[in-house]
All heavy atoms as TSV, in Angstrom:
chain	resi	resn	atom	element	x	y	z
A	1	MET	N	N	-35.421	-76.734	-9.400
A	1	MET	CA	C	-34.904	-78.049	-9.721
A	1	MET	C	C	-35.011	-78.917	-8.470
A	1	MET	O	O	-34.488	-78.571	-7.432
A	1	MET	CB	C	-33.453	-77.928	-10.185
A	1	MET	CG	C	-32.810	-79.254	-10.466
A	1	MET	SD	S	-31.041	-79.226	-10.878
A	1	MET	CE	C	-30.855	-77.847	-11.936
A	2	GLY	N	N	-35.661	-80.055	-8.579
A	2	GLY	CA	C	-35.777	-80.966	-7.455
A	2	GLY	C	C	-34.512	-81.766	-7.265
A	2	GLY	O	O	-33.654	-81.838	-8.143
A	3	ALA	N	N	-34.393	-82.385	-6.108
A	3	ALA	CA	C	-33.194	-83.174	-5.802
A	3	ALA	C	C	-33.001	-84.299	-6.806
A	3	ALA	O	O	-31.881	-84.658	-7.134
A	3	ALA	CB	C	-33.295	-83.733	-4.387
A	4	GLU	N	N	-34.111	-84.846	-7.315
A	4	GLU	CA	C	-34.023	-85.960	-8.255
A	4	GLU	C	C	-33.504	-85.532	-9.625
A	4	GLU	O	O	-33.226	-86.370	-10.456
A	4	GLU	CB	C	-35.393	-86.633	-8.417
A	4	GLU	CG	C	-35.887	-87.311	-7.160
A	4	GLU	CD	C	-36.532	-86.331	-6.176
A	4	GLU	OE1	O	-36.871	-85.198	-6.589
A	4	GLU	OE2	O	-36.671	-86.688	-5.003
A	5	GLU	N	N	-33.388	-84.222	-9.861
A	5	GLU	CA	C	-32.929	-83.726	-11.150
A	5	GLU	C	C	-31.537	-83.104	-11.067
A	5	GLU	O	O	-31.045	-82.570	-12.044
A	5	GLU	CB	C	-33.918	-82.674	-11.672
A	5	GLU	CG	C	-35.308	-83.215	-11.870
A	5	GLU	CD	C	-36.303	-82.110	-12.187
A	5	GLU	OE1	O	-35.884	-80.956	-12.373
A	5	GLU	OE2	O	-37.492	-82.411	-12.237
A	6	SER	N	N	-30.900	-83.175	-9.922
A	6	SER	CA	C	-29.614	-82.519	-9.758
A	6	SER	C	C	-28.467	-83.414	-10.224
A	6	SER	O	O	-28.577	-84.637	-10.189
A	6	SER	CB	C	-29.396	-82.140	-8.296
A	6	SER	OG	O	-29.041	-83.274	-7.541
A	7	PRO	N	N	-27.367	-82.804	-10.646
A	7	PRO	CA	C	-26.194	-83.597	-11.027
A	7	PRO	C	C	-25.673	-84.446	-9.866
A	7	PRO	O	O	-25.156	-85.541	-10.080
A	7	PRO	CB	C	-25.162	-82.549	-11.439
A	7	PRO	CG	C	-25.931	-81.305	-11.694
A	7	PRO	CD	C	-27.174	-81.383	-10.872
A	8	ILE	N	N	-25.819	-83.951	-8.642
A	8	ILE	CA	C	-25.369	-84.718	-7.475
A	8	ILE	C	C	-26.209	-85.986	-7.332
A	8	ILE	O	O	-25.675	-87.072	-7.108
A	8	ILE	CB	C	-25.424	-83.857	-6.198
A	8	ILE	CG1	C	-24.406	-82.733	-6.295
A	8	ILE	CG2	C	-25.178	-84.701	-4.952
A	8	ILE	CD1	C	-24.502	-81.685	-5.205
A	9	PHE	N	N	-27.518	-85.861	-7.479
A	9	PHE	CA	C	-28.389	-87.030	-7.392
A	9	PHE	C	C	-28.089	-88.002	-8.529
A	9	PHE	O	O	-28.020	-89.214	-8.319
A	9	PHE	CB	C	-29.868	-86.612	-7.425
A	9	PHE	CG	C	-30.797	-87.761	-7.240
A	9	PHE	CD1	C	-31.089	-88.238	-5.968
A	9	PHE	CD2	C	-31.384	-88.384	-8.328
A	9	PHE	CE1	C	-31.938	-89.318	-5.793
A	9	PHE	CE2	C	-32.237	-89.463	-8.160
A	9	PHE	CZ	C	-32.518	-89.927	-6.893
A	10	ASP	N	N	-27.888	-87.482	-9.744
A	10	ASP	CA	C	-27.556	-88.339	-10.888
A	10	ASP	C	C	-26.258	-89.107	-10.615
A	10	ASP	O	O	-26.166	-90.308	-10.899
A	10	ASP	CB	C	-27.387	-87.509	-12.158
A	10	ASP	CG	C	-28.702	-86.915	-12.646
A	10	ASP	OD1	O	-29.781	-87.382	-12.205
A	10	ASP	OD2	O	-28.644	-85.982	-13.462
A	11	ALA	N	N	-25.270	-88.404	-10.080
A	11	ALA	CA	C	-23.990	-89.046	-9.773
A	11	ALA	C	C	-24.158	-90.098	-8.686
A	11	ALA	O	O	-23.559	-91.182	-8.766
A	11	ALA	CB	C	-22.973	-87.993	-9.339
A	12	ALA	N	N	-24.971	-89.805	-7.682
A	12	ALA	CA	C	-25.208	-90.769	-6.601
A	12	ALA	C	C	-25.893	-92.022	-7.132
A	12	ALA	O	O	-25.514	-93.140	-6.776
A	12	ALA	CB	C	-26.049	-90.129	-5.500
A	13	GLN	N	N	-26.896	-91.825	-7.973
A	13	GLN	CA	C	-27.593	-92.978	-8.562
A	13	GLN	C	C	-26.629	-93.816	-9.390
A	13	GLN	O	O	-26.621	-95.043	-9.308
A	13	GLN	CB	C	-28.751	-92.500	-9.457
A	13	GLN	CG	C	-29.959	-92.085	-8.691
A	13	GLN	CD	C	-30.646	-93.258	-8.038
A	13	GLN	OE1	O	-30.559	-93.438	-6.822
A	13	GLN	NE2	N	-31.306	-94.061	-8.821
A	14	TRP	N	N	-25.809	-93.143	-10.203
A	14	TRP	CA	C	-24.853	-93.853	-11.039
A	14	TRP	C	C	-23.868	-94.642	-10.169
A	14	TRP	O	O	-23.577	-95.799	-10.441
A	14	TRP	CB	C	-24.113	-92.863	-11.946
A	14	TRP	CG	C	-23.114	-93.549	-12.824
A	14	TRP	CD1	C	-23.349	-94.107	-14.038
A	14	TRP	CD2	C	-21.734	-93.784	-12.518
A	14	TRP	NE1	N	-22.187	-94.670	-14.526
A	14	TRP	CE2	C	-21.194	-94.490	-13.601
A	14	TRP	CE3	C	-20.922	-93.460	-11.444
A	14	TRP	CZ2	C	-19.860	-94.875	-13.640
A	14	TRP	CZ3	C	-19.591	-93.843	-11.480
A	14	TRP	CH2	C	-19.076	-94.543	-12.567
A	15	LEU	N	N	-23.348	-93.991	-9.131
A	15	LEU	CA	C	-22.391	-94.644	-8.249
A	15	LEU	C	C	-23.025	-95.851	-7.566
A	15	LEU	O	O	-22.407	-96.908	-7.458
A	15	LEU	CB	C	-21.854	-93.667	-7.209
A	15	LEU	CG	C	-20.835	-94.234	-6.216
A	15	LEU	CD1	C	-19.607	-94.789	-6.944
A	15	LEU	CD2	C	-20.441	-93.172	-5.209
A	16	HIS	N	N	-24.251	-95.701	-7.122
A	16	HIS	CA	C	-24.963	-96.815	-6.488
A	16	HIS	C	C	-25.050	-98.012	-7.444
A	16	HIS	O	O	-24.859	-99.149	-7.033
A	16	HIS	CB	C	-26.355	-96.356	-6.065
A	16	HIS	CG	C	-27.222	-97.447	-5.555
A	16	HIS	ND1	N	-26.955	-98.116	-4.378
A	16	HIS	CD2	C	-28.344	-98.011	-6.053
A	16	HIS	CE1	C	-27.880	-99.036	-4.181
A	16	HIS	NE2	N	-28.728	-98.988	-5.183
A	17	GLU	N	N	-25.298	-97.740	-8.707
A	17	GLU	CA	C	-25.464	-98.807	-9.704
A	17	GLU	C	C	-24.141	-99.352	-10.241
A	17	GLU	O	O	-24.095	-100.473	-10.738
A	17	GLU	CB	C	-26.311	-98.294	-10.863
A	17	GLU	CG	C	-27.733	-97.956	-10.441
A	17	GLU	CD	C	-28.506	-97.190	-11.500
A	17	GLU	OE1	O	-27.993	-97.018	-12.626
A	17	GLU	OE2	O	-29.629	-96.754	-11.185
A	18	HIS	N	N	-23.066	-98.576	-10.154
A	18	HIS	CA	C	-21.787	-98.966	-10.765
A	18	HIS	C	C	-20.633	-98.997	-9.769
A	18	HIS	O	O	-19.470	-98.941	-10.176
A	18	HIS	CB	C	-21.444	-97.999	-11.903
A	18	HIS	CG	C	-22.426	-98.012	-13.014
A	18	HIS	ND1	N	-23.486	-97.144	-13.068
A	18	HIS	CD2	C	-22.527	-98.808	-14.100
A	18	HIS	CE1	C	-24.193	-97.407	-14.147
A	18	HIS	NE2	N	-23.641	-98.407	-14.788
A	19	ARG	N	N	-20.930	-99.089	-8.500
A	19	ARG	CA	C	-19.891	-99.017	-7.463
A	19	ARG	C	C	-18.757	-100.010	-7.683
A	19	ARG	O	O	-17.590	-99.679	-7.514
A	19	ARG	CB	C	-20.527	-99.213	-6.072
A	19	ARG	CG	C	-19.546	-99.170	-4.924
A	19	ARG	CD	C	-18.864	-97.799	-4.860
A	19	ARG	NE	N	-17.813	-97.778	-3.879
A	19	ARG	CZ	C	-16.529	-97.982	-4.149
A	19	ARG	NH1	N	-16.129	-98.223	-5.374
A	19	ARG	NH2	N	-15.631	-97.932	-3.187
A	20	SER	N	N	-19.092	-101.219	-8.104
A	20	SER	CA	C	-18.056	-102.243	-8.268
A	20	SER	C	C	-17.089	-101.920	-9.409
A	20	SER	O	O	-15.980	-102.437	-9.439
A	20	SER	CB	C	-18.690	-103.611	-8.503
A	20	SER	OG	O	-19.443	-103.606	-9.700
A	21	GLU	N	N	-17.494	-101.054	-10.313
A	21	GLU	CA	C	-16.653	-100.692	-11.452
A	21	GLU	C	C	-15.703	-99.533	-11.142
A	21	GLU	O	O	-14.752	-99.307	-11.879
A	21	GLU	CB	C	-17.534	-100.279	-12.639
A	21	GLU	CG	C	-18.487	-101.352	-13.085
A	21	GLU	CD	C	-19.547	-100.809	-14.033
A	21	GLU	OE1	O	-19.294	-99.785	-14.693
A	21	GLU	OE2	O	-20.624	-101.402	-14.088
A	22	VAL	N	N	-15.957	-98.805	-10.061
A	22	VAL	CA	C	-15.226	-97.570	-9.790
A	22	VAL	C	C	-13.889	-97.811	-9.094
A	22	VAL	O	O	-12.928	-97.092	-9.335
A	22	VAL	CB	C	-16.098	-96.601	-8.952
A	22	VAL	CG1	C	-15.325	-95.375	-8.560
A	22	VAL	CG2	C	-17.349	-96.242	-9.728
A	23	GLY	N	N	-13.811	-98.803	-8.242
A	23	GLY	CA	C	-12.594	-99.014	-7.475
A	23	GLY	C	C	-12.496	-98.003	-6.350
A	23	GLY	O	O	-13.501	-97.567	-5.803
A	24	SER	N	N	-11.287	-97.580	-6.034
A	24	SER	CA	C	-11.102	-96.673	-4.897
A	24	SER	C	C	-11.102	-95.198	-5.290
A	24	SER	O	O	-11.085	-94.331	-4.433
A	24	SER	CB	C	-9.799	-97.009	-4.177
A	24	SER	OG	O	-8.707	-96.808	-5.052
A	25	ALA	N	N	-11.140	-94.901	-6.577
A	25	ALA	CA	C	-11.071	-93.508	-7.042
A	25	ALA	C	C	-12.477	-92.918	-7.208
A	25	ALA	O	O	-12.835	-92.407	-8.268
A	25	ALA	CB	C	-10.299	-93.432	-8.344
A	26	ILE	N	N	-13.263	-92.954	-6.156
A	26	ILE	CA	C	-14.662	-92.528	-6.238
A	26	ILE	C	C	-14.778	-91.043	-6.567
A	26	ILE	O	O	-15.472	-90.664	-7.518
A	26	ILE	CB	C	-15.400	-92.841	-4.921
A	26	ILE	CG1	C	-15.444	-94.343	-4.694
A	26	ILE	CG2	C	-16.795	-92.240	-4.927
A	26	ILE	CD1	C	-15.904	-94.729	-3.309
A	27	ILE	N	N	-14.145	-90.205	-5.778
A	27	ILE	CA	C	-14.292	-88.753	-5.953
A	27	ILE	C	C	-13.757	-88.295	-7.315
A	27	ILE	O	O	-14.472	-87.592	-8.042
A	27	ILE	CB	C	-13.649	-87.980	-4.783
A	27	ILE	CG1	C	-14.254	-88.401	-3.441
A	27	ILE	CG2	C	-13.781	-86.470	-5.001
A	27	ILE	CD1	C	-15.772	-88.338	-3.354
A	28	PRO	N	N	-12.549	-88.685	-7.696
A	28	PRO	CA	C	-12.078	-88.270	-9.030
A	28	PRO	C	C	-12.974	-88.779	-10.166
A	28	PRO	O	O	-13.216	-88.056	-11.134
A	28	PRO	CB	C	-10.681	-88.885	-9.131
A	28	PRO	CG	C	-10.250	-89.083	-7.723
A	28	PRO	CD	C	-11.503	-89.380	-6.948
A	29	THR	N	N	-13.492	-89.987	-10.034
A	29	THR	CA	C	-14.376	-90.537	-11.062
A	29	THR	C	C	-15.651	-89.717	-11.178
A	29	THR	O	O	-16.073	-89.360	-12.285
A	29	THR	CB	C	-14.719	-92.008	-10.756
A	29	THR	OG1	O	-13.511	-92.778	-10.753
A	29	THR	CG2	C	-15.678	-92.577	-11.784
A	30	LEU	N	N	-16.267	-89.410	-10.039
A	30	LEU	CA	C	-17.498	-88.615	-10.065
A	30	LEU	C	C	-17.243	-87.209	-10.598
A	30	LEU	O	O	-18.052	-86.670	-11.361
A	30	LEU	CB	C	-18.120	-88.541	-8.672
A	30	LEU	CG	C	-18.670	-89.857	-8.112
A	30	LEU	CD1	C	-19.184	-89.645	-6.700
A	30	LEU	CD2	C	-19.756	-90.431	-9.009
A	31	ARG	N	N	-16.127	-86.611	-10.207
A	31	ARG	CA	C	-15.793	-85.260	-10.671
A	31	ARG	C	C	-15.650	-85.235	-12.188
A	31	ARG	O	O	-16.175	-84.345	-12.853
A	31	ARG	CB	C	-14.510	-84.765	-10.021
A	31	ARG	CG	C	-14.686	-84.487	-8.536
A	31	ARG	CD	C	-13.501	-83.801	-7.960
A	31	ARG	NE	N	-13.484	-82.423	-8.493
A	31	ARG	CZ	C	-12.467	-81.606	-8.382
A	31	ARG	NH1	N	-11.366	-81.988	-7.780
A	31	ARG	NH2	N	-12.528	-80.382	-8.879
A	32	GLU	N	N	-14.945	-86.213	-12.725
A	32	GLU	CA	C	-14.710	-86.243	-14.169
A	32	GLU	C	C	-15.980	-86.594	-14.932
A	32	GLU	O	O	-16.326	-85.931	-15.911
A	32	GLU	CB	C	-13.615	-87.260	-14.486
A	32	GLU	CG	C	-13.298	-87.342	-15.958
A	32	GLU	CD	C	-12.174	-88.316	-16.254
A	32	GLU	OE1	O	-11.305	-88.520	-15.392
A	32	GLU	OE2	O	-12.192	-88.873	-17.364
A	33	ARG	N	N	-16.669	-87.614	-14.495
A	33	ARG	CA	C	-17.841	-88.115	-15.225
A	33	ARG	C	C	-19.016	-87.131	-15.190
A	33	ARG	O	O	-19.734	-86.998	-16.177
A	33	ARG	CB	C	-18.260	-89.464	-14.660
A	33	ARG	CG	C	-19.384	-90.119	-15.419
A	33	ARG	CD	C	-19.628	-91.531	-14.892
A	33	ARG	NE	N	-20.590	-92.196	-15.709
A	33	ARG	CZ	C	-20.315	-92.930	-16.779
A	33	ARG	NH1	N	-19.063	-93.103	-17.151
A	33	ARG	NH2	N	-21.270	-93.507	-17.469
A	34	PHE	N	N	-19.214	-86.454	-14.058
A	34	PHE	CA	C	-20.383	-85.592	-13.891
A	34	PHE	C	C	-20.030	-84.106	-13.786
A	34	PHE	O	O	-20.910	-83.294	-13.525
A	34	PHE	CB	C	-21.189	-86.040	-12.666
A	34	PHE	CG	C	-21.802	-87.400	-12.845
A	34	PHE	CD1	C	-21.141	-88.540	-12.401
A	34	PHE	CD2	C	-23.020	-87.552	-13.480
A	34	PHE	CE1	C	-21.685	-89.799	-12.584
A	34	PHE	CE2	C	-23.581	-88.799	-13.669
A	34	PHE	CZ	C	-22.912	-89.923	-13.222
A	35	HIS	N	N	-18.763	-83.759	-13.968
A	35	HIS	CA	C	-18.308	-82.367	-13.916
A	35	HIS	C	C	-18.708	-81.704	-12.599
A	35	HIS	O	O	-19.280	-80.612	-12.580
A	35	HIS	CB	C	-18.837	-81.577	-15.115
A	35	HIS	CG	C	-18.533	-82.234	-16.415
A	35	HIS	ND1	N	-17.272	-82.260	-16.958
A	35	HIS	CD2	C	-19.329	-82.935	-17.267
A	35	HIS	CE1	C	-17.300	-82.924	-18.088
A	35	HIS	NE2	N	-18.529	-83.355	-18.306
A	36	LEU	N	N	-18.392	-82.385	-11.502
A	36	LEU	CA	C	-18.724	-81.899	-10.165
A	36	LEU	C	C	-17.496	-81.277	-9.508
A	36	LEU	O	O	-16.363	-81.635	-9.828
A	36	LEU	CB	C	-19.216	-83.058	-9.285
A	36	LEU	CG	C	-20.431	-83.833	-9.763
A	36	LEU	CD1	C	-20.694	-85.008	-8.824
A	36	LEU	CD2	C	-21.649	-82.938	-9.853
A	37	SER	N	N	-17.752	-80.395	-8.556
A	37	SER	CA	C	-16.670	-79.914	-7.702
A	37	SER	C	C	-16.330	-81.034	-6.714
A	37	SER	O	O	-17.069	-82.027	-6.598
A	37	SER	CB	C	-17.115	-78.673	-6.927
A	37	SER	OG	O	-18.104	-79.026	-5.965
A	38	ALA	N	N	-15.242	-80.875	-5.995
A	38	ALA	CA	C	-14.873	-81.882	-5.001
A	38	ALA	C	C	-15.968	-82.036	-3.951
A	38	ALA	O	O	-16.336	-83.157	-3.581
A	38	ALA	CB	C	-13.546	-81.521	-4.344
A	39	LEU	N	N	-16.506	-80.915	-3.491
A	39	LEU	CA	C	-17.560	-80.962	-2.484
A	39	LEU	C	C	-18.820	-81.649	-3.022
A	39	LEU	O	O	-19.447	-82.463	-2.327
A	39	LEU	CB	C	-17.897	-79.552	-2.000
A	39	LEU	CG	C	-18.927	-79.449	-0.877
A	39	LEU	CD1	C	-18.472	-80.245	0.349
A	39	LEU	CD2	C	-19.167	-78.003	-0.516
A	40	GLU	N	N	-19.185	-81.357	-4.256
A	40	GLU	CA	C	-20.355	-82.002	-4.861
A	40	GLU	C	C	-20.134	-83.504	-5.004
A	40	GLU	O	O	-21.059	-84.300	-4.774
A	40	GLU	CB	C	-20.645	-81.393	-6.230
A	40	GLU	CG	C	-21.188	-79.989	-6.164
A	40	GLU	CD	C	-21.251	-79.316	-7.519
A	40	GLU	OE1	O	-20.399	-79.605	-8.400
A	40	GLU	OE2	O	-22.146	-78.478	-7.695
A	41	ALA	N	N	-18.931	-83.904	-5.372
A	41	ALA	CA	C	-18.627	-85.334	-5.513
A	41	ALA	C	C	-18.712	-86.043	-4.161
A	41	ALA	O	O	-19.209	-87.174	-4.076
A	41	ALA	CB	C	-17.243	-85.525	-6.135
A	42	ILE	N	N	-18.266	-85.380	-3.118
A	42	ILE	CA	C	-18.364	-85.948	-1.773
A	42	ILE	C	C	-19.830	-86.099	-1.384
A	42	ILE	O	O	-20.237	-87.138	-0.841
A	42	ILE	CB	C	-17.597	-85.086	-0.763
A	42	ILE	CG1	C	-16.091	-85.195	-1.025
A	42	ILE	CG2	C	-17.942	-85.488	0.674
A	42	ILE	CD1	C	-15.267	-84.145	-0.325
A	43	GLU	N	N	-20.638	-85.088	-1.662
A	43	GLU	CA	C	-22.068	-85.158	-1.365
A	43	GLU	C	C	-22.718	-86.303	-2.139
A	43	GLU	O	O	-23.566	-87.027	-1.606
A	43	GLU	CB	C	-22.757	-83.832	-1.698
A	43	GLU	CG	C	-22.428	-82.731	-0.737
A	43	GLU	CD	C	-22.888	-83.026	0.685
A	43	GLU	OE1	O	-24.010	-83.523	0.871
A	43	GLU	OE2	O	-22.101	-82.764	1.605
A	44	ALA	N	N	-22.340	-86.477	-3.390
A	44	ALA	CA	C	-22.885	-87.565	-4.203
A	44	ALA	C	C	-22.496	-88.925	-3.626
A	44	ALA	O	O	-23.318	-89.843	-3.576
A	44	ALA	CB	C	-22.404	-87.446	-5.652
A	45	ALA	N	N	-21.255	-89.056	-3.183
A	45	ALA	CA	C	-20.803	-90.315	-2.584
A	45	ALA	C	C	-21.566	-90.600	-1.294
A	45	ALA	O	O	-21.958	-91.748	-1.029
A	45	ALA	CB	C	-19.302	-90.268	-2.327
A	46	LYS	N	N	-21.802	-89.566	-0.496
A	46	LYS	CA	C	-22.579	-89.741	0.735
A	46	LYS	C	C	-24.013	-90.150	0.413
A	46	LYS	O	O	-24.574	-91.042	1.061
A	46	LYS	CB	C	-22.570	-88.443	1.551
A	46	LYS	CG	C	-21.239	-88.162	2.221
A	46	LYS	CD	C	-21.143	-86.785	2.816
A	46	LYS	CE	C	-22.238	-86.473	3.800
A	46	LYS	NZ	N	-22.059	-85.133	4.425
A	47	LEU	N	N	-24.601	-89.521	-0.590
A	47	LEU	CA	C	-25.964	-89.854	-0.986
A	47	LEU	C	C	-26.034	-91.281	-1.526
A	47	LEU	O	O	-26.984	-92.015	-1.218
A	47	LEU	CB	C	-26.466	-88.856	-2.032
A	47	LEU	CG	C	-27.891	-89.040	-2.524
A	47	LEU	CD1	C	-28.886	-89.050	-1.370
A	47	LEU	CD2	C	-28.239	-87.956	-3.529
A	48	ALA	N	N	-25.045	-91.695	-2.294
A	48	ALA	CA	C	-25.009	-93.068	-2.801
A	48	ALA	C	C	-24.967	-94.061	-1.642
A	48	ALA	O	O	-25.622	-95.107	-1.678
A	48	ALA	CB	C	-23.810	-93.276	-3.724
A	49	HIS	N	N	-24.219	-93.719	-0.608
A	49	HIS	CA	C	-24.152	-94.574	0.573
A	49	HIS	C	C	-25.525	-94.649	1.249
A	49	HIS	O	O	-25.956	-95.722	1.669
A	49	HIS	CB	C	-23.096	-94.063	1.545
A	49	HIS	CG	C	-22.959	-94.894	2.770
A	49	HIS	ND1	N	-22.387	-96.145	2.761
A	49	HIS	CD2	C	-23.347	-94.671	4.048
A	49	HIS	CE1	C	-22.433	-96.643	3.984
A	49	HIS	NE2	N	-23.011	-95.763	4.780
A	50	GLU	N	N	-26.209	-93.520	1.348
A	50	GLU	CA	C	-27.543	-93.504	1.935
A	50	GLU	C	C	-28.516	-94.342	1.111
A	50	GLU	O	O	-29.352	-95.060	1.665
A	50	GLU	CB	C	-28.060	-92.074	2.053
A	50	GLU	CG	C	-27.325	-91.271	3.108
A	50	GLU	CD	C	-27.779	-89.821	3.160
A	50	GLU	OE1	O	-28.721	-89.448	2.429
A	50	GLU	OE2	O	-27.177	-89.061	3.949
A	51	ILE	N	N	-28.405	-94.253	-0.215
A	51	ILE	CA	C	-29.245	-95.069	-1.080
A	51	ILE	C	C	-28.974	-96.544	-0.805
A	51	ILE	O	O	-29.898	-97.355	-0.673
A	51	ILE	CB	C	-29.003	-94.730	-2.567
A	51	ILE	CG1	C	-29.500	-93.320	-2.872
A	51	ILE	CG2	C	-29.668	-95.759	-3.473
A	51	ILE	CD1	C	-29.065	-92.791	-4.232
A	52	GLU	N	N	-27.695	-96.887	-0.719
A	52	GLU	CA	C	-27.301	-98.275	-0.425
A	52	GLU	C	C	-27.887	-98.761	0.895
A	52	GLU	O	O	-28.309	-99.903	1.018
A	52	GLU	CB	C	-25.779	-98.382	-0.396
A	52	GLU	CG	C	-25.251	-99.777	-0.124
A	52	GLU	CD	C	-25.506	-100.732	-1.273
A	52	GLU	OE1	O	-25.587	-100.289	-2.423
A	52	GLU	OE2	O	-25.626	-101.943	-1.003
A	53	GLN	N	N	-27.934	-97.876	1.872
A	53	GLN	CA	C	-28.452	-98.237	3.192
A	53	GLN	C	C	-29.980	-98.194	3.249
A	53	GLN	O	O	-30.558	-98.489	4.291
A	53	GLN	CB	C	-27.863	-97.293	4.251
A	53	GLN	CG	C	-26.355	-97.368	4.378
A	53	GLN	CD	C	-25.882	-98.757	4.758
A	53	GLN	OE1	O	-26.417	-99.371	5.672
A	53	GLN	NE2	N	-24.906	-99.271	4.032
A	54	GLY	N	N	-30.613	-97.799	2.141
A	54	GLY	CA	C	-32.065	-97.787	2.087
A	54	GLY	C	C	-32.724	-96.587	2.721
A	54	GLY	O	O	-33.914	-96.597	2.973
A	55	ARG	N	N	-31.946	-95.514	2.957
A	55	ARG	CA	C	-32.504	-94.332	3.591
A	55	ARG	C	C	-33.004	-93.318	2.581
A	55	ARG	O	O	-33.616	-92.334	2.941
A	55	ARG	CB	C	-31.457	-93.669	4.479
A	55	ARG	CG	C	-31.114	-94.522	5.674
A	55	ARG	CD	C	-30.270	-93.750	6.637
A	55	ARG	NE	N	-28.964	-93.469	6.085
A	55	ARG	CZ	C	-27.825	-93.977	6.551
A	55	ARG	NH1	N	-27.846	-94.786	7.588
A	55	ARG	NH2	N	-26.683	-93.659	6.005
A	56	GLN	N	N	-32.734	-93.541	1.309
A	56	GLN	CA	C	-33.122	-92.604	0.256
A	56	GLN	C	C	-33.552	-93.409	-0.949
A	56	GLN	O	O	-32.985	-94.445	-1.221
A	56	GLN	CB	C	-31.920	-91.725	-0.088
A	56	GLN	CG	C	-32.198	-90.582	-0.987
A	56	GLN	CD	C	-33.010	-89.506	-0.335
A	56	GLN	OE1	O	-34.194	-89.413	-0.594
A	56	GLN	NE2	N	-32.406	-88.679	0.488
A	57	ALA	N	N	-34.552	-92.946	-1.674
A	57	ALA	CA	C	-35.008	-93.709	-2.840
A	57	ALA	C	C	-34.665	-93.021	-4.133
A	57	ALA	O	O	-34.289	-91.926	-4.237
A	57	ALA	CB	C	-36.507	-93.912	-2.786
């Protein structure tokens, strides 16, 4: 499975596109919506930040 097909990547992409809708509950939202562990949700949030900064496509 490539990185582009992982639940973490999917969550990061979603967060990047819907950040304004999430508010401050980023980790709980990602955990519930994508069935991620806390660590996976943190990784997704970090990846979303990298996408925002243009370091990841």
